[in-house]
OpenMM code with the backbone's topology and positions (N, CA, C; nanometers):
from openmm import Vec3, app, unit

residues = "UNK UNK UNK UNK UNK UNK UNK UNK UNK UNK UNK UNK UNK UNK UNK UNK UNK UNK UNK UNK UNK UNK UNK UNK UNK UNK UNK UNK UNK UNK UNK UNK UNK UNK UNK UNK UNK UNK UNK UNK UNK UNK UNK UNK UNK UNK UNK UNK UNK UNK UNK UNK UNK UNK UNK UNK UNK UNK UNK UNK UNK UNK UNK UNK UNK UNK UNK UNK UNK UNK UNK UNK UNK UNK UNK UNK UNK UNK UNK UNK UNK UNK".split()
positions = [
    Vec3(1.7387, 1.0376, 4.5154),
    Vec3(1.5905, 1.0851, 4.5027),
    Vec3(1.4922, 0.9666, 4.5056),
    Vec3(1.5376, 0.8426, 4.4555),
    Vec3(1.4502, 0.7428, 4.4574),
    Vec3(1.4288, 0.6927, 4.6123),
    Vec3(1.5336, 0.7000, 4.6990),
    Vec3(1.5171, 0.6667, 4.8421),
    Vec3(1.4318, 0.7703, 4.8957),
    Vec3(1.4276, 0.8902, 4.8825),
    Vec3(1.3116, 0.9946, 4.9298),
    Vec3(1.1748, 0.9723, 4.8933),
    Vec3(1.1676, 0.9290, 4.7660),
    Vec3(1.0513, 0.9020, 4.7063),
    Vec3(0.9776, 0.7726, 4.7818),
    Vec3(1.0712, 0.6890, 4.7895),
    Vec3(1.0207, 0.5568, 4.8501),
    Vec3(0.9896, 0.5785, 5.0110),
    Vec3(1.0667, 0.6702, 5.0854),
    Vec3(1.0288, 0.7126, 5.2051),
    Vec3(0.8975, 0.7817, 5.2283),
    Vec3(0.8718, 0.8691, 5.1383),
    Vec3(0.7569, 0.9486, 5.1387),
    Vec3(0.6286, 0.8551, 5.1051),
    Vec3(0.6374, 0.7741, 5.0156),
    Vec3(0.5392, 0.6763, 4.9790),
    Vec3(0.5066, 0.5806, 5.1055),
    Vec3(0.6049, 0.5230, 5.1604),
    Vec3(0.5874, 0.4518, 5.2792),
    Vec3(0.5099, 0.5092, 5.3925),
    Vec3(0.5752, 0.6470, 5.4220),
    Vec3(0.5077, 0.7178, 5.5136),
    Vec3(0.3590, 0.7501, 5.5046),
    Vec3(0.3338, 0.7824, 5.3741),
    Vec3(0.1897, 0.7954, 5.3265),
    Vec3(0.1033, 0.6786, 5.3545),
    Vec3(0.1545, 0.5744, 5.3149),
    Vec3(0.0699, 0.4468, 5.3278),
    Vec3(0.0541, 0.4047, 5.4859),
    Vec3(0.1558, 0.4304, 5.5771),
    Vec3(0.1425, 0.4015, 5.6996),
    Vec3(0.0518, 0.5181, 5.7756),
    Vec3(0.0720, 0.6215, 5.7451),
    Vec3(-0.0474, 0.7164, 5.7861),
    Vec3(-0.1769, 0.6869, 5.7543),
    Vec3(-0.2064, 0.6450, 5.6346),
    Vec3(-0.3467, 0.6134, 5.5929),
    Vec3(-0.3984, 0.4829, 5.6595),
    Vec3(-0.2989, 0.3695, 5.6840),
    Vec3(-0.3354, 0.2628, 5.7749),
    Vec3(-0.3644, 0.3045, 5.9234),
    Vec3(-0.2803, 0.3885, 5.9721),
    Vec3(-0.3044, 0.4454, 6.1104),
    Vec3(-0.4239, 0.5184, 6.1250),
    Vec3(-0.4776, 0.5950, 6.0382),
    Vec3(-0.6059, 0.6666, 6.0476),
    Vec3(-0.7286, 0.5661, 6.0319),
    Vec3(-0.7193, 0.4720, 5.9334),
    Vec3(-0.8327, 0.3829, 5.9104),
    Vec3(-0.8367, 0.2862, 6.0373),
    Vec3(-0.7321, 0.2488, 6.0962),
    Vec3(-0.7431, 0.1711, 6.2343),
    Vec3(-0.8075, 0.2440, 6.3280),
    Vec3(-0.7635, 0.3645, 6.3491),
    Vec3(-0.8149, 0.4700, 6.4477),
    Vec3(-0.9714, 0.4701, 6.4391),
    Vec3(-1.0075, 0.5037, 6.3079),
    Vec3(-1.1551, 0.5166, 6.2784),
    Vec3(-1.2341, 0.3891, 6.3252),
    Vec3(-1.1810, 0.2699, 6.2846),
    Vec3(-1.2454, 0.1483, 6.3223),
    Vec3(-1.2426, 0.1244, 6.4603),
    Vec3(-1.1442, 0.1593, 6.5324),
    Vec3(-1.1366, 0.1430, 6.6753),
    Vec3(-1.2557, 0.2187, 6.7400),
    Vec3(-1.2561, 0.3599, 6.6930),
    Vec3(-1.3622, 0.4614, 6.7434),
    Vec3(-1.4896, 0.3954, 6.7255),
    Vec3(-1.5147, 0.3416, 6.5928),
    Vec3(-1.6565, 0.2729, 6.5836),
    Vec3(-1.6783, 0.1829, 6.6612),
    Vec3(-1.5706, 0.0746, 6.6838),
    Vec3(-1.6050, -0.0355, 6.7811),
    Vec3(-1.6270, 0.0075, 6.9298),
    Vec3(-1.5522, 0.1183, 6.9618),
    Vec3(-1.5790, 0.1738, 7.0975),
    Vec3(-1.7259, 0.2362, 7.1165),
    Vec3(-1.7653, 0.2937, 7.0004),
    Vec3(-1.9111, 0.3521, 7.0172),
    Vec3(-2.0042, 0.2658, 7.0242),
    Vec3(-1.9872, 0.1408, 6.9466),
    Vec3(-2.0902, 0.0401, 6.9392),
    Vec3(-2.0842, -0.0344, 7.0851),
    Vec3(-1.9670, -0.0518, 7.1431),
    Vec3(-1.9560, -0.1092, 7.2772),
    Vec3(-2.0239, -0.0187, 7.3809),
    Vec3(-2.0205, 0.1221, 7.3525),
    Vec3(-2.0721, 0.1901, 7.4618),
    Vec3(-2.2323, 0.1891, 7.4495),
    Vec3(-2.2620, 0.1843, 7.3266),
    Vec3(-2.4196, 0.1689, 7.3046),
    Vec3(-2.4659, 0.0467, 7.3644),
    Vec3(-2.3900, -0.0660, 7.3593),
    Vec3(-2.4492, -0.1785, 7.4121),
    Vec3(-2.4377, -0.1802, 7.5611),
    Vec3(-2.3356, -0.1122, 7.6191),
    Vec3(-2.3446, -0.1054, 7.7758),
    Vec3(-2.4332, -0.0209, 7.8254),
    Vec3(-2.4784, 0.0924, 7.7454),
    Vec3(-2.5608, 0.1937, 7.7855),
    Vec3(-2.7094, 0.1451, 7.7933),
    Vec3(-2.7494, 0.0416, 7.7094),
    Vec3(-2.8920, 0.0199, 7.7062),
    Vec3(-2.9090, -0.1456, 7.6862),
    Vec3(-2.8102, -0.2105, 7.6579),
    Vec3(-2.8356, -0.3541, 7.5998),
    Vec3(-2.8988, -0.4387, 7.7116),
    Vec3(-2.8401, -0.4439, 7.8318),
    Vec3(-2.8975, -0.5356, 7.9517),
    Vec3(-2.9976, -0.4738, 8.0390),
    Vec3(-3.0236, -0.3454, 8.0122),
    Vec3(-3.1180, -0.2938, 8.0937),
    Vec3(-3.2654, -0.3196, 8.0701),
    Vec3(-3.3449, -0.3176, 8.1606),
    Vec3(-3.5047, -0.3475, 8.1384),
    Vec3(-3.5515, -0.2378, 8.0558),
    Vec3(-3.6594, -0.2501, 7.9941),
    Vec3(-3.7214, -0.1546, 7.9028),
    Vec3(-3.7387, -0.0164, 7.9663),
    Vec3(-3.7952, -0.0228, 8.0889),
    Vec3(-3.8356, 0.0959, 8.1535),
    Vec3(-3.6932, 0.1754, 8.1989),
    Vec3(-3.5943, 0.1209, 8.2072),
    Vec3(-3.4507, 0.1849, 8.2523),
    Vec3(-3.3720, 0.2276, 8.1299),
    Vec3(-3.4032, 0.1980, 8.0339),
    Vec3(-3.3484, 0.2579, 7.9029),
    Vec3(-3.3766, 0.3948, 7.8676),
    Vec3(-3.2742, 0.4593, 7.8017),
    Vec3(-3.2962, 0.5956, 7.7686),
    Vec3(-3.3874, 0.6076, 7.6610),
    Vec3(-3.4710, 0.7197, 7.6394),
    Vec3(-3.5445, 0.7271, 7.5318),
    Vec3(-3.4762, 0.7445, 7.3920),
    Vec3(-3.5320, 0.6998, 7.2788),
    Vec3(-3.4847, 0.6962, 7.1434),
    Vec3(-3.4328, 0.8429, 7.1100),
    Vec3(-3.4736, 0.9412, 7.1763),
    Vec3(-3.4347, 1.0727, 7.1471),
    Vec3(-3.3170, 1.1195, 7.2144),
    Vec3(-3.2791, 1.0318, 7.3029),
    Vec3(-3.1479, 1.0672, 7.3840),
    Vec3(-3.0314, 1.0157, 7.3046),
    Vec3(-2.9885, 1.1115, 7.2088),
    Vec3(-2.8595, 1.0840, 7.1360),
    Vec3(-2.7393, 1.1129, 7.2026),
    Vec3(-2.6432, 1.0259, 7.2063),
    Vec3(-2.5369, 1.0489, 7.2777),
    Vec3(-2.5249, 1.0456, 7.4295),
    Vec3(-2.6273, 0.9470, 7.4781),
    Vec3(-2.6397, 0.9288, 7.6277),
    Vec3(-2.5584, 0.7952, 7.6411),
    Vec3(-2.4854, 0.7787, 7.7493),
    Vec3(-2.4399, 0.8895, 7.8374),
    Vec3(-2.3365, 0.9734, 7.7713),
    Vec3(-2.3112, 1.1046, 7.8096),
    Vec3(-2.2095, 1.1587, 7.7335),
    Vec3(-2.0631, 1.1016, 7.7633),
    Vec3(-1.9826, 1.1266, 7.6614),
    Vec3(-1.8402, 1.0713, 7.6739),
    Vec3(-1.7463, 1.1895, 7.6665),
    Vec3(-1.6129, 1.1408, 7.6795),
    Vec3(-1.5091, 1.2464, 7.6759),
    Vec3(-1.5140, 1.3417, 7.7832),
    Vec3(-1.4749, 1.4592, 7.7435),
    Vec3(-1.4786, 1.5798, 7.8483),
    Vec3(-1.6201, 1.6013, 7.9103),
    Vec3(-1.7235, 1.5858, 7.8553),
    Vec3(-1.8399, 1.6122, 7.9120),
    Vec3(-1.8723, 1.5177, 8.0203),
    Vec3(-1.8256, 1.3995, 8.0242),
    Vec3(-1.8726, 1.3055, 8.1131),
    Vec3(-1.8487, 1.3527, 8.2636),
    Vec3(-1.7261, 1.4203, 8.2976),
    Vec3(-1.6941, 1.4634, 8.4216),
    Vec3(-1.8003, 1.5745, 8.4661),
    Vec3(-1.8409, 1.6625, 8.3794),
    Vec3(-1.9243, 1.7647, 8.4104),
    Vec3(-2.0667, 1.7119, 8.4326),
    Vec3(-2.1021, 1.6035, 8.3559),
    Vec3(-2.2269, 1.5380, 8.3813),
    Vec3(-2.2376, 1.4730, 8.4954),
    Vec3(-2.1306, 1.4068, 8.5411),
    Vec3(-2.1344, 1.3391, 8.6910),
    Vec3(-2.1314, 1.4573, 8.8067),
    Vec3(-2.0462, 1.5569, 8.7726),
    Vec3(-2.0492, 1.6418, 8.8836),
    Vec3(-2.1737, 1.7204, 8.8956),
    Vec3(-2.2538, 1.7573, 8.7885),
    Vec3(-2.3732, 1.8060, 8.7969),
    Vec3(-2.4999, 1.7228, 8.8810),
    Vec3(-2.4705, 1.6009, 8.8445),
    Vec3(-2.5577, 1.5146, 8.8974),
    Vec3(-2.5334, 1.4992, 9.0569),
    Vec3(-2.4139, 1.4979, 9.0964),
    Vec3(-2.3869, 1.4885, 9.2322),
    Vec3(-2.4217, 1.6214, 9.2988),
    Vec3(-2.3940, 1.7429, 9.2446),
    Vec3(-2.4544, 1.8672, 9.3022),
    Vec3(-2.6091, 1.8608, 9.3151),
    Vec3(-2.6691, 1.8238, 9.2251),
    Vec3(-2.8205, 1.8027, 9.2384),
    Vec3(-2.8645, 1.7138, 9.3464),
    Vec3(-2.8065, 1.6075, 9.3524),
    Vec3(-2.8074, 1.5043, 9.4639),
    Vec3(-2.7827, 1.5660, 9.5988),
    Vec3(-2.6754, 1.6279, 9.6085),
    Vec3(-2.6467, 1.7064, 9.7461),
    Vec3(-2.7370, 1.8106, 9.7622),
    Vec3(-2.7936, 1.8875, 9.6749),
    Vec3(-2.8852, 1.9929, 9.7031),
    Vec3(-3.0151, 1.9263, 9.7470),
    Vec3(-3.0678, 1.8027, 9.6924),
    Vec3(-3.1681, 1.7406, 9.7249),
    Vec3(-3.1802, 1.6870, 9.8643),
    Vec3(-3.0519, 1.6259, 9.9011),
    Vec3(-3.0535, 1.5651, 10.0311),
    Vec3(-3.0405, 1.6633, 10.1454),
    Vec3(-2.9627, 1.7836, 10.1068),
    Vec3(-2.9407, 1.8908, 10.2133),
    Vec3(-3.0678, 1.9688, 10.2480),
    Vec3(-3.1466, 1.9935, 10.1378),
    Vec3(-3.2540, 2.0849, 10.1589),
    Vec3(-3.4033, 2.0221, 10.1475),
    Vec3(-3.3854, 1.8940, 10.1214),
    Vec3(-3.5232, 1.8245, 10.1300),
    Vec3(-3.5904, 1.8231, 10.0163),
    Vec3(-3.5508, 1.9031, 9.8999),
    Vec3(-3.6066, 1.8992, 9.7647),
    Vec3(-3.5035, 1.9170, 9.6668),
    Vec3(-3.5346, 1.9001, 9.5455),
    Vec3(-3.4444, 1.8960, 9.4277),
    Vec3(-3.4265, 2.0464, 9.3755),
    Vec3(-3.3143, 2.0896, 9.3572),
    Vec3(-3.2842, 2.2301, 9.3143),
    Vec3(-3.3230, 2.2281, 9.1590),
] * unit.nanometer
topology = app.Topology()
chain = topology.addChain("A")
for resn in residues:
    res = topology.addResidue(resn, chain)
    for name in ("N", "CA", "C"):
        topology.addAtom(name, app.Element.getBySymbol(name[0]), res)
């Protein structure tokens, strides 16, 4: 019984440490993305303050890029933006 309790306690603490490290890493990645998104750009090229979540990340990023290429293709093929 004592062995089972020891294993459960160790597993609990390992899980807590794993979750805390994951959250810290996600926070660091978010801060790095913010620095890349607007840190080195001139003021005119930075996104507005209301652009929360710019550029989109995760699964939204591929659709964001695909929509941009579709709009560019429409603009170049027809002579005006769709």
